[in-house]
N, C-alpha and C positions, 0 to 999 in steps of 0.2 A: 678762541676765548683766551683771555689773559688773566693775570693775577695782580692784585695790589701788593706791592712789596715794601712800600715806604709811605709814611704819613708824617708831615711836619707842619708846624704853625709858628707864627711869631706874633707876640702880643702887641707890638707897636713898631713903627718904622725903624729899620736898622737893628731891631732886637735880634738876639741869637735865635736860631731855629730850635724849636723843641720837638724832639722825636716822640711819636705816640704809637701805641699798639692799636688803638681804636679811638674813634671820635664821633660825636653826633654832628650831623649836617642839617642846616635849616635853610629854607628859602630866603629868610630875612638876614641871616648872619653868616652863611657859608659854613666853614669849619668852626665849631665852637671854640672860642678863645683866640681866633686868628683875626687880627685887626683889619685885614683887607676884605674880609667876607661881607661886612655890613654894607647893605645897599644904601647909598646916600639919598636923601630926599630928592625926588625927580631923576634919580640915576637909574641905570638899566642893569647894573651888576655884571658888567662884561668881564670883570677880572675877579670874581668872587673866589674861585678856586682854580689853581693852576696845576697842570699835570705834565709829566714828561715820561718818555720811554727810557728804561734802563739801558737799552742797547745804544741809544743816542748819547747818553752821558758817558758810557764806557768808550764809545768811539771818540768823543772829544778828549777824554783822558788819554787814550792811546795816542792820539794825534799830538798831544802836548807832552807826552811822557810823564804824566802825573798820576797820582792815585789820591784824589781829593774826594772826600765824602760827598755824596749826591746832594745832601741838604744845603750845602754851600751854594748851590744854584738858586736856592731860595724859592723853589716851587713847593707846592703842598703835597702832591701825590706822585709817587714813582711807580710806574707800571711795567710789568714784564710780560713778554710773550704776546704782545698785541701792537699793532701799528695804529697809532692815533690818527684818525682821518683828518686830512688838512682841508676840511670842508665845514665852514661855519653853518650852524644849524643842526649838525649831526649830534645825535644823543648817545650818551655813554652811561651804562648802568654799572655801578660799583656797589656791591653789597645791596643794601636796601635803598640807596640813593640814586638819583638820576641827574646827570649833568648835560648841559648843551654847550657844544664848542662855539665860541664867539669869535675869537681871533687868535692869531699866532702869538705866542709869548716870546716877544723879541728880547734877546739878552741885552741888559743895560751895561753902562760903563762900569758899574760896580764889579762886574765879572773880571775886569782887568786888575782889580786889587787882590783878587783871589789867585790868579795866575795870568801872566802875560800871554796874550793870544787867545784866552778863553772866550771872549766875546766873539771873535771871528770863528772859532771852532764850533760855537753853538748857533751860528747864523744860518748855514745852509739847510734847506729842506725841513724847516720847522724843528730842527734839532733842539732848540731851546724849549720846546713844548707848546702847549695850548692853554689858552685862558678859557674858562667856562663859567656859566651861571648855573646855579642850582635850580632844577626844575621839579624835583621831588625829594623831600626830606627823608632822612633815615640815618641809621648808624652804619659806619663803615669800619672795617678792621683789616689788619694785615692778614693776607691769605684769602681775602674775598675775591670772588670771580669778577672779571671785568669783561663786559660784553658791549659791542657796538649794536645799537638798536636799529631796526629797519626803518 
């Protein structure tokens, strides 16, 4: 079992990431106040909420010799003490909410504006995290347990 150690959202594309202690999660809108969470008409919500492992961010930082804050990766959730399964369809419970892994969260070219080589450092072995869709709504907070569901 792991723990949720970071929550971040952005109100519009390229907006600064806002760190939160807790947030409501809905099936229709993902993290409350995050622009990417809303499912577009006819869409499947494959990228509603993104998550990554702290150990992967730390490894990328060590590889580059930087100490950049995790939210600069622009993912929504930072998890510690758990290996996010690299299997689409796997469900993850965090606090009162449930998420389904849909695809790998590939690092984009914006990572290079943060630090040269960051995109490459986040590319191997799903280091950039996972994209998910919300399967069960609820409130999540820093310190919540993270569990991979059978």
